[in-house]
C-alpha positions in Angstrom: -45.8 78.8 -14.3 -47.2 77.5 -11.2 -43.6 75.2 -11.7 -41.3 78.0 -12.0 -43.1 80.0 -8.5 -43.0 76.6 -7.0 -39.2 76.1 -8.1 -38.0 79.1 -6.6 -39.9 78.9 -3.3 -38.3 75.9 -2.8 -34.8 77.3 -3.8 -35.4 80.3 -1.5 -35.4 77.7 1.6 -32.6 75.8 0.5 -29.7 78.6 -0.5 -29.4 80.1 2.8 -28.5 76.5 4.5 -26.0 76.4 1.2 -24.5 79.8 2.2 -23.3 78.9 5.7 -19.8 77.6 6.7 -19.7 73.9 8.1 -17.3 72.0 9.5 -16.1 68.8 7.8 -14.0 66.1 9.7 -12.7 63.4 7.6 -10.5 60.1 7.4 -7.7 59.9 4.7 -6.1 56.1 3.3 -4.8 54.7 0.4 -6.9 53.1 -2.0 -4.9 49.7 -1.3 -4.4 49.1 2.0 -6.3 51.5 3.7 -3.9 52.7 5.6 -3.9 56.1 7.0 -1.9 59.0 4.8 -0.5 61.8 6.9 0.2 64.5 5.7 -1.9 64.6 3.0 -2.5 68.9 1.4 -6.3 69.4 1.9 -7.4 72.6 0.2 -10.2 74.6 -1.0 -10.5 74.9 -4.7 -10.0 79.0 -5.8 -9.9 79.6 -2.0 -6.7 80.5 0.0 -7.7 78.3 3.2 -6.5 74.7 3.4 -5.1 72.4 6.0 -3.0 68.7 6.5 -4.1 65.1 7.6 -2.7 64.5 11.0 -0.3 61.3 11.4 -3.0 58.9 11.5 -5.1 60.1 8.7 -7.5 62.6 10.3 -8.7 65.9 9.4 -11.2 68.9 9.7 -11.8 71.7 7.8 -14.2 74.6 7.5 -16.3 75.4 4.6 -19.2 75.7 2.6 -21.0 73.1 1.0 -20.6 74.8 -2.6 -16.9 74.4 -2.1 -14.5 71.6 -3.9 -11.7 70.3 -1.5 -8.6 69.2 -3.2 -6.1 66.5 -1.8 -2.9 66.2 -2.6 0.1 64.1 -1.7 3.4 63.2 -3.1 3.2 59.9 -5.1 -0.6 59.8 -5.4 -3.3 61.5 -7.7 -4.7 64.2 -7.4 -8.0 64.1 -6.0 -10.9 66.5 -6.1 -14.0 66.3 -4.0 -17.5 68.8 -4.3 -19.2 68.9 -1.5 -22.4 70.1 -2.2 -23.9 66.1 -2.0 -21.6 65.4 0.9 -22.0 64.6 4.3 -20.0 66.5 7.2 -17.8 63.2 7.8 -15.8 62.2 4.7 -13.7 59.0 3.9 -11.2 59.4 1.2 -9.4 57.1 -0.5 -6.1 58.0 -2.7 -4.6 55.9 -5.5 -0.8 55.6 -6.0 0.4 57.8 -8.6 1.6 55.5 -11.4 4.5 56.3 -13.8 4.6 55.0 -17.2 7.8 54.7 -19.0 7.9 54.8 -22.8 8.8 51.9 -24.4 12.8 51.0 -25.7 13.7 48.7 -28.6 17.4 47.4 -28.0 19.3 46.9 -31.3 23.1 45.8 -31.8 24.6 44.6 -34.6 27.7 42.4 -34.5 31.1 43.5 -36.0 33.4 41.4 -38.3 36.2 39.4 -36.5 38.6 41.3 -38.0 37.7 44.4 -37.2 36.5 43.9 -33.9 38.5 46.2 -31.4 40.0 45.0 -28.4 37.4 45.7 -25.5 39.2 48.3 -23.0 38.4 47.0 -19.0 35.2 47.7 -18.0 34.5 50.7 -15.8 31.9 50.6 -12.9 29.1 53.1 -14.1 28.5 55.9 -12.0 25.5 56.2 -9.8 24.2 59.5 -11.6 24.5 58.1 -15.1 22.2 54.7 -14.0 18.9 55.4 -15.3 20.8 56.2 -18.8 21.1 52.2 -19.4 18.1 51.3 -21.7 18.5 47.8 -20.1 17.6 49.6 -16.5 14.9 51.7 -18.2 13.3 48.2 -19.8 13.7 46.9 -16.2 12.6 49.2 -14.2 9.3 49.8 -17.1 8.4 46.3 -16.7 8.4 46.3 -13.1 6.0 49.2 -13.1 4.1 47.6 -15.2 3.4 44.5 -13.1 2.5 47.0 -10.4 -0.1 48.5 -12.2 -1.5 45.4 -12.6 -1.5 44.0 -8.9 -2.9 47.6 -7.9 -6.0 47.4 -10.9 -6.7 43.3 -10.0 -6.3 44.3 -5.7 -9.0 47.0 -6.6 -11.4 44.6 -8.3 -11.2 42.4 -5.5 -11.7 44.5 -2.6 -14.7 46.6 -4.4 -17.5 44.9 -2.6 -16.2 45.5 0.8 -14.9 49.2 -0.3 -18.8 49.7 -0.8 -19.2 48.4 1.8 -17.2 50.5 4.6 -18.1 53.4 3.0 -22.1 53.5 3.1 -23.3 56.0 4.8 -26.3 54.3 6.2 -24.2 51.0 7.3 -21.6 53.2 9.1 -24.6 55.2 11.2 -25.9 51.7 12.2 -22.4 50.5 13.5 -22.1 54.4 15.2 -24.9 53.7 16.8 -25.6 50.2 17.7 -21.5 50.6 19.8 -21.6 54.1 20.8 -18.7 54.7 18.7 -17.8 58.3 17.4 -16.3 59.0 13.9 -12.8 59.3 14.7 -13.1 56.0 16.9 -14.4 54.3 14.2 -12.1 55.1 11.9 -9.4 54.0 13.9 -10.8 50.8 14.7 -11.3 50.3 11.0 -7.6 50.1 10.3 -6.9 48.0 13.0 -9.8 45.8 11.6 -7.9 45.9 8.3 -4.8 45.0 10.0 -5.8 42.3 11.8 -8.3 40.4 9.4 -7.3 41.4 5.8 -8.8 38.4 4.7 -11.9 40.1 4.8 -11.4 42.9 1.7 -11.6 39.9 -0.5 -14.9 38.1 0.9 -17.7 38.2 -2.4 -20.5 37.7 0.5 -21.7 41.5 1.9 -23.3 39.6 4.8 -20.2 38.1 5.8 -18.5 41.5 5.4 -20.5 43.0 7.6 -21.2 40.5 10.4 -17.2 39.8 10.2 -16.6 43.4 11.0 -19.5 43.8 13.6 -17.9 40.9 15.3 -14.7 43.1 15.9 -16.2 45.6 16.8 -18.2 44.0 19.8 -15.0 42.4 20.5 -13.3 46.0 21.0 -15.9 47.6 23.0 -16.4 45.3 25.4 
């Protein structure tokens, strides 16, 4: 009985904070390159409200902590993020959508020499029917398969790096150490990924943090 009463008392203190709107800002990037994604639709699930990310991948939206954000962009997987346990500064990574094609089996039969008809002159394949060619389909399926393998391998190699740059405690320490705003930090992070891409593949967390700290120190002198 005491436990139940205590739970309801805590709930009464907790509910007012949940019921209040908050301003959420964030940065949206490609999951592999970490390049900013512009034009991403950011919507509140089951509510007629939303926004679009800027040319540099930033967005800002007002929502309740009980809301869920939906991120959508052509060519990328739909992503839903419940805000209940999130901070007001978000770092979103969208995965490129991979299209799988059905496997096509090609068979052929040889005609008898006596029954072989005369071959007409080849005609150019109309552009509109290019994908009707099974060999074209097969070639495209192979490209998509190799692309998927590269994407999976890339995500495995950069897993530790993504954990570190997304860690809220590490980010907070860097913001305080170099007196940076969230927007400036993410802008510099994009620049860091472009100038020192090899750091994303480091397997030592201390080396990753040292390289990032050294870069931020150079940029904020």
